[in-house]
C-alpha positions in Angstrom: 0.0 0.0 0.0 1.4 3.5 -0.9 2.8 5.6 1.9 0.4 8.1 3.4 -2.7 5.9 2.8 -4.2 3.8 5.5 -6.9 1.1 5.4 -9.9 1.4 7.7 -12.8 -1.1 7.7 -12.2 -2.1 4.1 -11.8 1.3 2.6 -8.8 3.5 1.9 -8.4 6.9 3.4 -5.8 9.6 3.0 -3.6 9.6 6.1 -2.6 13.1 6.9 1.0 13.6 8.0 -0.2 16.5 10.1 -1.8 14.2 12.5 1.4 12.2 13.0 3.4 15.1 14.5 2.8 16.0 18.1 3.3 19.7 17.7 0.6 20.0 15.1 -2.6 20.1 17.0 -6.0 20.3 15.3 -7.2 23.9 14.9 -10.7 23.4 13.5 -13.4 20.7 13.6 -15.5 19.6 10.8 -19.0 18.0 10.6 -17.8 15.0 8.7 -14.5 14.3 10.5 -13.3 15.0 13.9 -10.3 17.3 14.3 -9.3 18.6 10.9 -6.3 20.9 11.0 -6.9 24.0 9.0 -3.4 24.1 7.6 -3.2 20.5 6.4 -3.5 20.2 2.6 -4.1 16.5 2.5 -7.5 16.4 4.2 -10.6 15.5 2.1 -13.1 17.5 4.2 -13.8 21.2 3.4 -11.8 23.5 5.7 -13.1 26.2 7.9 -11.8 28.9 5.6 -13.7 27.6 2.7 -16.9 27.4 4.7 -16.4 31.0 5.8 -16.1 32.1 2.2 -19.4 30.5 1.4 -21.0 32.1 4.5 -19.8 35.6 3.4 -21.2 35.0 -0.1 -24.6 34.2 1.4 -24.4 37.0 3.9 -27.4 39.3 3.8 -26.6 43.0 4.2 -28.9 44.6 6.8 -30.4 47.8 5.4 -30.3 50.8 7.7 -31.5 54.3 7.6 -29.6 56.6 5.2 -28.2 53.6 3.2 -28.1 54.2 -0.5 -30.0 51.6 -2.5 -31.1 50.8 -6.0 -34.6 49.7 -7.0 -33.9 46.2 -8.4 -37.5 45.1 -9.0 -41.0 46.4 -8.5 -43.3 43.8 -7.0 -46.1 46.4 -7.0 -45.6 48.7 -10.0 -48.7 50.9 -9.3 -47.7 51.7 -5.7 -48.6 54.8 -3.7 -45.9 57.4 -3.6 -45.5 61.1 -2.7 -43.3 63.8 -4.1 -42.7 67.5 -4.7 -45.1 69.5 -7.0 -43.7 69.6 -10.5 -41.0 66.9 -10.0 -43.2 64.0 -8.9 -42.9 60.7 -10.8 -43.4 57.0 -9.9 -40.4 54.9 -8.9 -38.7 52.9 -11.7 -36.3 50.0 -11.8 -32.7 51.3 -11.6 -33.5 54.4 -9.5 -30.9 55.1 -6.8 -32.4 56.5 -3.6 -31.9 56.7 0.1 -33.6 54.8 2.9 -35.2 57.5 5.1 -37.0 55.2 7.6 -36.9 51.6 8.7 -40.3 50.7 10.1 -39.0 47.8 12.3 -35.2 47.6 12.6 -35.4 44.2 14.4 -37.4 42.6 11.6 -35.3 41.7 8.6 -38.3 41.6 6.2 -40.1 44.8 7.4 -40.7 47.4 4.8 -38.7 50.6 4.5 -39.5 54.1 3.3 -37.2 55.2 0.4 -36.8 58.7 -1.0 -35.3 59.8 -4.3 -34.5 63.5 -4.9 -33.3 65.4 -8.0 -30.2 67.6 -8.3 -32.1 70.6 -6.9 -33.2 68.7 -3.8 -36.9 68.2 -4.8 -38.4 64.9 -3.9 -39.1 62.9 -7.0 -40.8 60.1 -5.0 -41.2 58.8 -1.5 -42.5 55.3 -1.3 -42.6 52.2 0.9 -40.6 49.2 -0.4 -40.1 45.6 0.6 -36.4 44.9 1.2 -36.4 42.2 -1.5 -37.1 44.9 -4.0 -34.0 46.9 -3.1 -30.2 46.4 -3.8 -27.6 47.8 -1.5 -25.3 50.3 -3.1 -23.3 52.0 -0.3 -23.4 53.1 3.3 -22.5 56.8 3.9 
């Protein structure tokens, strides 16, 4: 049998040399194996760093007041909105606006009030949106 491979209950597994040295103690644990060192390249289980990258990709950004957002979709195209006289128009996909009020900060799916202004400071529209309709752009 090749060096670095051990037989266990009729199947072959990769024997990690990291486990054989006393100064290399396991740093992380894994669901499928017990004690997987994060620095050992010969392990077959995903390492903690890889799982952390997946978690960061799935991470949902919590929207707060004064965050700049983009309207990604309109679930209700004929929604109620308010605006300044002479500059008022309905919200459109692609509009970049600011969250001016979060109705329930503890609830991640609570609606938010969003306002878009023109270059003169007049309110084009002020409307309530579901968070799923918005895309985070930046935090001032």
